[in-house]
N, C-alpha and C positions, 0 to 999 in steps of 0.2 A: 625264377628258376625254370618255369615252364610257360609255354604259350597258353594264354587263357582260352577257355572253351568258347565256342560260338554262342551268341545270345539265343536263348530259346524262350518263346512266348508260351507260358504254361497255362494261362487261364484267359477267360473272356471278361472284359470290363463292359458292363451294360451301359455305362454312361457314355463311353466312347462310341458304342453302337448307336445310342440315342442321338449323339451329335451328327453321326453319319446319316442317320435317317432324316434329321432336320435339313441337312444339305440336299439330300435326294428329293425331299418334299419341295424345297424352293426351286430346284432345277426342273422338276416335273411341272410345277406351277408356271414357271417361265416358258417352258417349251409348249405348254398348252395355251399360252396367252397370245392374243392377236394384236395387242397394243405394244408389248415389249418384245423386241427382236422377232418381228413377224417373219416367218419362213426360215428362221434359224433355230437349230437345236443345239443345246449345250450338252457336252459329254463330260465325263469325269473319270478319275482314277482314284481309288481309295487304297491307302497303305496303312498298315498298323505299325506305329512306332514302338509299341510295347513299353512305353514309358521310359525309353532309353534315348539319351541325347545322341549317342553314337549312331544308333539305328535311324534316328530322325534326320541327322545330317546326311547319312548315306542315301536315304529315300529322297531327300531334297535335291541332292546332286543328280540322281537318276531322273527326276522330274525335269530338272533344268536342262539336262543333256538330251532328253527325249528317249532314253533307253529304258527298257523294262527290266525289272528284277524278276518278278514272278507275274506272269500275265495269263489270265484265262483266255483261251481262244474264243473269239466272238464271231458269230455268223453274220452279224450286221455289218453293212458296208458304211464307210465314212467318206464324206466328200472332202474332208480335210485330213492332213497328216496328224497323227496322234501326238501333237506337241502341246504341252501344258502352258497356258498363258497366265495362270494365277494359282496360288495355293491357299486353301482355307485351313487354318489350324495354327498352332496347337493350343492345348489348354493350360500349359505352364509357361512361365517366363523364361526359365533357363534353356529349354529346348528351342524356344523361339529366338532367343539371343544367338544361339549357335547356328540355327538355320539362316537367320537374317544376315549374319556375318558372311556366310558362305554364298548365298544367292544375291546378296547386295550388289556385287559387281555386275551381275547379269541383269539388274534392274527388274527382277521378277517380283511382282506384288505378293506379299505374304500378309494375309488378313486373319488376325487372331480374334477369337470370340471370348477368351478368358485369360489371356496373358496381360497382367496389369502392372508389371514393374515399370517404375517411372524412367528407368534407364533406357527403355526401348523408345522413348520420345526423342532420343538424340539422333537426329537425322544424319549427322556426320558419320556415325558408326552403323546405323541401320537405315539406309536411305529408302529401302523399298518396303519397310514394315508399316502396316496400318492395323488398326483394331477397332472393334465395335463396342468395347468396354472401356470405361474411363481409366485413366492412369492412376496409379497408387499415389502419385504426388498429391492428388486431391483427397483421396481416401485417408491417407495418413494425417493430413491436416484436419480433416473432418473428425477423425477419431480423437485427436488432441483437443479439439474444441468441444466435443461431446464429453470427454473426461472433465474438462474445465467447467462445463455447464453444471455438472452435479457436485462441484466443489471437491473433487478428488485430486489432491496435490501430492499424494504419496502412493505410488503404484509400482507394481512389478510388471515385467514384460517377458513374454515367450514368443519366439519367432521361428519360422522354418529356416533351416540353415541352407538356404539357396538364394538365388537372386531376388526372388519374390519377397521372402521374409527379411533378408538383410537390408535391401534397399528401402523397403517399406518402413522398417524400424528406424533407419537413419533419419528419414524425413519426419517420422513421428517424434523422435527424440529431439530434433532441432526445434520443431514447433512447440513441443511440450515445454522446453526450456524457456522459450519466448513467452509462454503463457504462465510461467511460474509453477510448472509441474515437475516433480522430481521422480526419477526412477530409482527405487530401492535396489532392484536387480534387473538385469536383462540377460536372458539365457537363450541359446540357440538349440535347436533340436531337429533331427531328421529321422524319418521313420525307420531307417536302417541302422540307427545308433544302437550300441549294445545296452543291455539292461542296467549296467552300473551307471551309465550316463543319465538314464531316466531317474535312477535312485538319487543321484546328486541333485537333479532338478527338484525332486520331491522334498528333499532335505532343505534346500534353499527356500522353498515356499513355506514349509512348516516353521522355519526359523525366522521368517520375515514378520514385520509388524503391519505391513500394508495389507489391506483387505480387498483390493481391486487388482485384477490381472488383465493386462492388455495382451490378447493373443493374436499375433499376426501369422496365422498358420493356414496351410492348405487343409482340406477336409481329410486327406489321407493321414497327415501327421496328427491332426486332432483326434482321429479315430484311435490311433495307437496310444496317445497320451491318456485318453479317457479310459481305455481298457486298463492301463497301469494305475491310474489315479483311483479307480474303483477298489483296488486291492488295499489302498492305504486310507480309505475313508476321507479323502481330501475334499470335504464339502465346506460350505459357509463362505466361499469366496465369490465376489462379484466379478463375472467375466465380461470383458468388452472385446467383441470380435470383429474381424475383418470379413469381407464378403466371401473369402475362401471357404468358410464353414458356417457362418452365422445363420444361413437359411437352408442348410443342408439337412434334409429329412433323415438321411441315413445316419448322420452323426447324432441327431436327436433320438433316433431309435436305439442307438447303442448306449445312450446315457441312462441306463437302468437305475443307477444309484443317485440320480438327480444332482449330479455335480454341477451341471450347467444351467440349472433352473434359474430363471430371472436374468439370463444373459441378455446383453444389449449390444447392438452393433449396426454395421452398415451393410445393406444388400443392394443388388441391382434392382431397380424399380420393377414391380410386378408387370408382367406382360401377357398378352394372349395372341396367339396366332391361329386364326380360325382354320379348321380343317387339319391341323397338324396332329392332334391327338388321335383323330379317326384314322389318319394315314399310318401312324405308328402302330395302332391296335390292329390294323389290317395287314401287317407285314406277313409274308409267307416265304418259305424257302424256295429258291428257284429250282426248276426241274433239273437244271444241270447238276450232275453229281460232282462236278469239279469246282463248284462254288463253295470253297472250303469255309469262308467266313460265315455265310448264312447257315451252313450245316452245323458248325460248332455252336453258333448262337442258338439255333433251334433246339439242339440236343441239351445245351446248358439250361435253357429256359424251361423245358418240360422234363428234364432229367430222363431222357430217353435216348435211343440210338437208332439211326437208320440202318437198315439191313446190310447195306454195302460196307458200313463202317464197323459192324459188330464183329467181335471175336467170339469163339466158343465159350470163353470164360465170362463174358458180360452177362449180367443178370437184369439189366434195365429192360423196360418194355420197348416195343418197336415204335419208331416214329413214323407217322403217316404223312406229316407235312400239312395236315388239315386241322390240327388242334386249334381250339378256340382260346384266344387271349383274354376274353371278357372276364373270366372269373379268376385270372391270375393276379396275385398281389406280390409284387417284388419291385426291385429298383428300376426295372425297365418300364413297368406300367405306371410308376410314380411320375407325375408331371410337375413336381414342385420346382424342377430346374427349367421351367418354361422361359424365364428371362434369359438364360444362356442359349436355349434353343432359338430364341428370337434374335440373339446376337449372330448366331450362325446364319439364320435366315437373312438378316440385314447384309452380312458380308457377301453372300451369293448374289443378292440383288444389286449390291454396289458394283460388282464385276459386270453384271448384265447391263446395268445402265451405262457403264463406261463403254461397253461394246456397242450398245444402241447408239451412243453418240459418235463413235468412231466410224461405224458403218452407215451413218446418216440415215438411219431407219425412219421411215414414215409409214406407208402402207407396205412397203417392201424395203429390203436392206441391200446395200451395195456390196455384193460378194467379191468384188474385184480388189477391194482394199487389202493391202498386205499388212497383216496384224503382227505385232511383236509385243513382248511383255512390257518394254519401256513405254510404248504408246499407251497401253492399257493402264500402266501405273500413273501416268500423267493425267489421264482422264478420270481415274478413280479419285484422285486427290481433289478434283473439282466437282464431283457429283454432289447433288443436293436434291433429294426427293423425299416423298412420303410413302410409307408402306400402306398396304390396304387397311391397316388398323389405325392409321393416322400418325404413326411414329415418324419423326423427322430424322433423316439420315444425312450426315455430312461429316467431313473431317477437317480439323484445323491444320495449321502449318506443320504441326508435329505428327500428323496422322492420327490424332485422338478425337473421339467424339466429345460432346458436351458432358460435363461431370455432374450427374444427378444420382442421388442415393436415397433409399428409404431407410429409416431408422427402425430396426426390428427389435422387439422384445419377446423373449421366450416365456410364454405363460403356460405352465403345466395344467393339464386337465385331469379329471379324476381317474380316467382309464389309462394312465401312464403315457398319454400322448401329449404332444406339445403344440400349442398354437403359435405361429409366427405372426404376432400382432404388429401392424405398422403404427408406430407412435409418433412419427415425425418425418421430416424431409430435410435433405441437404442439397442445395443448388449452388454450385460454385460460380455460376454466372451472375448471381445477385451481389449487391454490396456486402462487404465483410460482416456488418452487424445484422444482416438479414439472411445470411446463408443457412444458418442452423435454425430450424423451425420445429419445435416440439409441440405436439397437439395436447389438448387437455384430456388426456386419457389416463386412467389409473394404470400404473406400471407395477409389475411384480418383480421383486428383487430376489436376491439369493435367499434360499430357505423359505421361499414364499412370503417374504416380509413385505409389508406395505410401506415401510419407512425407507427413505433413501439411505444407503449405507454410508458410513463415515470412514474415510481413509485419508488421514493426514498424519504427518510425522509429529507436528506440534499443533496444539489448538490455536485458534486465532487469538491474537493479542488484542485485548479490549482497549477502548479509548483510555488514555491516561498512562499507557505503557508504550514501549518501543521494542522492536525486534533486535535481538543480538544473536548472531549465528553461533551455533555450537561448533566448537573446534573439531575440524576433521570430518564434518558431516556436510551433506548437501544444503543448499540455501533454504530448503523447506523445513529444515530442522533448526529450531531456534528457541531461545528463552525469551520470556516477556519481562523486561526490566521496567519498573516504574520510572516515570519521568522525574527528573530532579526538581527541586524547589524552584519555582519561577518559570518552569517549562511545562508545556501541555502537548498532548496529541488528542485530536478530536475525531480521528478516524480509526477504523479497525485495521490491524496489521500495519501500523505506522512504522516506517523505518527510522525516522528521527523524531525528536521532540522539538517543538518550536518555542523559543523564548518569548515570554510575554513582553509587551511594550513597557517602558519604564514606569508608567503610572498604573500598571496592572500587575496582578500576582495570580499564581495558579491556585485553584481551589483544592480541597482535600483529595478529590478524585483525580486531580491533574488532567481533567478533560475540558476545562474552560478557564479563561482568564477573567478574573473579577477585579473591579477597581480597588486599588489599595485604600486602606483607611487613612484619611488625612488626620494627622496628629498635631495638635497644638494645645497650648495651655488655655483652657476655656474656663468660663465662669461656672459651668455646670459641674465640673468634676471637683472632687474633694480638695485637691491641692489648690486649684484655682480659687475655690470658695474660701478656703482658709486664708490665703494670701490677700484676697479681697477684703475679708473681714478684718485682718490685721491692718491693712491700709486705711480702711474707714475708721477703725478704732483709734489708730494713731492720729488721723485727721481730727476726730472728735476730741481726743485728748488734748491736742494742740489748741483747738478752739476753746476748750474749757480753761486751759492755762492762760490763754490770751484774755478770756473774760475775767479771770481772777486778777490778772495784772492790770487790766483796764479798771476793774472795780477798786483796786488798791493802788492806782497809778501815782497817788500823791504820797505814798508811804516811802520811807527812806530806802527800803530794800529794793523797791521797784525803780526809784529814781537813780539809785546807784548805778554806775557803769553805763550811763547813757540809755535812758528809757526808750528813746527813739530806735536805737539799734536792737533793743530787746523785742520790740513789736515787729520790726522788719525781719528779725531772725525767726520769730514765731510764724510770720507770714511765709517765709521761705521754707520752713519745716513743713507747713501745711502743703505747699506745692510739692515738696519732696515725697510726702506720703501719697499725694494724688497722682504724681507722675508714674508711680509704680503700676497704676491701673492701665496705663497705655501698653504695658507689656503683656497684658492678659487679653485673650480673644484672638480671632483669626487675623493673621497679619495682612495688612493692606499697604498700599503705597504711602498713604498719609500717616498711618500708625507707625510704620517702620521709620519714617523720617522724624516723627514727633517724639517717639519714645526715647531715642538716644540724645536728641538735642535738648528736649525738656529736662531729662535727667542731668545732662551736663550743665545747663544754665542754672537750674534751681539749686544744685549742689554748690556751684560756685558762688551763687548769691548767699547761700547759707554759710559757707566757709568765709566769705568776705565779711559777713556780719560778725562771726566768731573772731576772725582775725582783728577786726576793728575793736571788738570788746577787749581782746587781749592787749592790744596796743594801748587802749584807754587805761587799763590797769597799770601798765608800766609807766605811762605818762603821768598818771595821777600820783604815783609814788615819787617820781622825779620832781613833780610840781610841789610836793610837800617839803622838799629840801629848801633851805634858806637861799634866796637869790635866784631861784629857778623860775623861768618863764616859758617852760617847754609846752605848757598846755595851749598857749596861743598858736603853736605850730600844728596842733592836732585837735582843734576844736570841733564842734558839731559839723561845720561846713566841710572841713577836711575829712571827717569821718564819712560823710555822705559821698564825697567825691572818690574816696578810696574804694568804697563799696561799688560805686558806679564804674570806676576804672577796671577793677578786677573782673566785674561781671561782663563789661563790654568786650574785654579780651576774649572771654569764652564765647561770647556771641559771634565775634569775628571768626574764631576758629570753626564754629558750627556752620557759619555761612559759607566759608571756604569749602568745608567738607560737603555740604549739600550742593554746592555749585560744581565741584570737580567730579565727585563720584558718590552720590547719596546712597544711603541704605535702601534696599528694595526687597519685596517679597521673594522668597526663594523656596523651591521644593527640593528638599534633601532626600535623595534616594539611597544614600550610602550607609546611613546609620543603622537602618533596619531593612531587612529584605522584604517584609510584607507590609510595610507602612511607609507613608510619605510624611516626612517631618516638614511642616510648614513653619518657616522661620524667616527672620529678617537677616539677609546678608548685609555685611557691614559696608559693602561698596568699596570704600577706601579704608583699608585696615589702619593706615597711617592717621587718618582723620579720627578714627575711634580711639586709638591709643594716645593721640594728642589731647583729645578731650579728657580722657581718663588720667593722663599724665599731669595735665594742668591742675586737675582736682587734687591729685596726690601731692603736687608741689605746694599748693595752698595749705593742705592738711598738715604737711610736714612743717611748714613755716609756723602755723598756728601752734603745733605741738612744741616746737622749740621755744617760741616766745612764752607760751603758757608755762612751760617747764622752768624757764628762767624766773618767772614771776610767782612761782608757787609758794615761796617762803617769805614774801613781802609781809610786813607787819600789818595785819588787818584781821579783825575777828571774822569777817566774812569775805575772805579773799576769793573772788570769782575765778582767779587764775588756776586755783587747785582743781575746781570742777571742770574747767575748760581742758586742763591737762588730762584729766581722767577721761573726758569725753573724746578727746583727740586720740588717746591711747586705744580706746575701743574702736574708733573710726578707722584708724590705721590698721589695727589687727584684723578688722572685718575685711577691708579691701585688699590687704596683703594675702589673706587666705582665699579671697574671692578669685584671684587670677588663676591659680592651678585648678580650683574647683570648677571654674567656668570653662576652662579649656578641656577638661577631662569629662565633663558631664555631657551625655548624649541627648540630642533632641530637645524636647521641651524642658528637660531638667536643667539645661543651661540657662533657660529663661527664668525658671524658678530660682536658681542660684543668684541670678542678678537681682531679681525682686527682693530676695531675702537679704542680700547685701545692702540694698537701698533702705529697706525697712529697719534692719538691725542698726545701721549707722545713724539713721534718722532718730530712731528710738533712743540710741545712746546719747545723741546731742540733747534731745528733749529732756530725758530723765536726768542726765548728769548736770545740765545747766539750770533747768527750771524747776525740777521737782523739789530740790532743797529749799529754794526760795518760797515755793508754794507751801511747803511744810511750815516754814517760819511764819508766813502770812496767816495761815489758817490754824495751825496748831500751837505756835509759840508767838503770839502777837506781842508779848512783852519784850521780845528781842528785836522787834521791828522798830528800833529807834535809832536816831542819828548817832547818839552817844555810843550805843552798842556796836553800830557799824564801824565807828572809828576806833573801837577797841578800848573805850574808856569806861564802860559800864562794868558792874560786878555781877 
């Protein structure tokens, strides 16, 4: 609605005056030098920007055009026109960006001592801008590495709402994400913001769970925040600061509530410029009453008034202009900003060295050379010299110096003062793993703690677990889920669990793979021992029966039904009992081939003998009929040949099986997750079922023939016992098939052994025990007459 009022500068900033004094010191030193620009005197113009971007741009345009805004008349004569060749300033990034944009087309050098925004390195936008302080590109990355070094992965951030803070925070955020650091919040602030904006920031900090705050702020914004934070007792947070405030003694003096105690951050390396302190302490107001800047400075410094500027209402004491600065303690006499003064000093010397090169100075300089800002800019870019203190000065292709920082820790003293203790260094020129170097010094943290603060969204996931992100939250917020069975993680904060190799399994903690237990039917375990005992008992029992039969081999009951077949049957039963032992123990190539073939052949031999005995019973009955000569067709020779033929058939089947695809040792990983079943794979399933089928065929034939002969007239008809034994045999092997298929691991082996032993015991007991009973307990029945059914 109305035209804004003209900008009025209402107070004096001692810092700005210090920077101006540093420039004057460098100019005076150069003018007094016989080595640098001999015979040439540098002049200067000083303008106050009042912290205003608009005023800064206006002043820059005046300097570029060579016109004065306000000029104090000077009695000194100049041999050159008052045309400015370079500008030293300013202290903030935003004004520098505005000025560099305006004077860029004129190619006038602008050398800043404290504007750090990385955006100013863009030479397409700011071709004439240079600086003697490192770019925030390096500082932001260094701050992220510093935060990562202490394990802080969950932090908050506050930035100045200008080009310095916003650009610096963008680079910090990008680097932090690469390093696995998450920002819980990131808020902007400017010193002119209303109080409700600060209240919102305070509420955000109080509601947060992070304990570390990264502050990318200028010292002016930090001063305002500290003042407001002190009213809300906002202590206990670990501050990480940029060079804008971390080594500022004025900020430390304002922190009376110890909000920033233990703060850590980056600062410009400490510097010393010999003679500068004495020069500043020796400053005096000029005799000219028109020198307004010095007059205001002196009156502000000593809180007095010169007579010519006093009004009747003023109550201050008179200024004489000869007051002593030695005993004054204020921000002007504070030399803690010497690193920035040194940057101003370097900037002036860079211009001087460029002029020295242009004018081809040796003992004298060529005054006839026509100088223009563009020529000076090109020579400034290529300067490379050392100051009297040994500092190396040069600019890279972006107009930036080498990036080196000191890591500063705020360590409070007993008298409410703060020591800025250097605890490390950062050098961007070194390899990435050596850039950050923290010294072995004891650090003080927030609330004077000696322990490094912890600021994480989630605790580290221990080995044996993996990270699972929490829905809707940053990557630093996660849950630790135990690895599944058979999977491990042996590192902290593992993203995935790794599956163990097939022969290994995860331990209880899920942090290592251990070899799976190899499971097989062994002699040492109870089941193996019992089956072994049963096998040996059956063998002994068979031997005892054989001994009894041999002892009573001439008795009618032994001689009946072919004594030779009985002994061959006992021999085959012994082999059947013994072959079960090949199924016990760790499977090997020979045991796998032996167990099934031995089982198949011995059982066929056994059944061949039983079949022969059954046929003998039938033939004997037929032979007792009048006119029958059937026995001559199935005599002892034919019986032997039949046993041999039946057995050889099984032998041929086994040979084919072993030749085509024999059984082999096999590690079964499927039955149990945490165990390896050592078993014998069948090789050819057809071979196995052929062997088993042939045995079943003979058993069925025996059963049918014995069943037909069960009612033949004889007091001791063996066919009855054979029928019963075959009934047991068939029942065992019919139930074996589903039990074998459904039994896991070593139980399937135990089922097969049990079937072998049960059927063998069935044959032995049903066929031979009744005879042994007659031989031993009823010898009176062991007569030929009784065998023929003629006894009483």
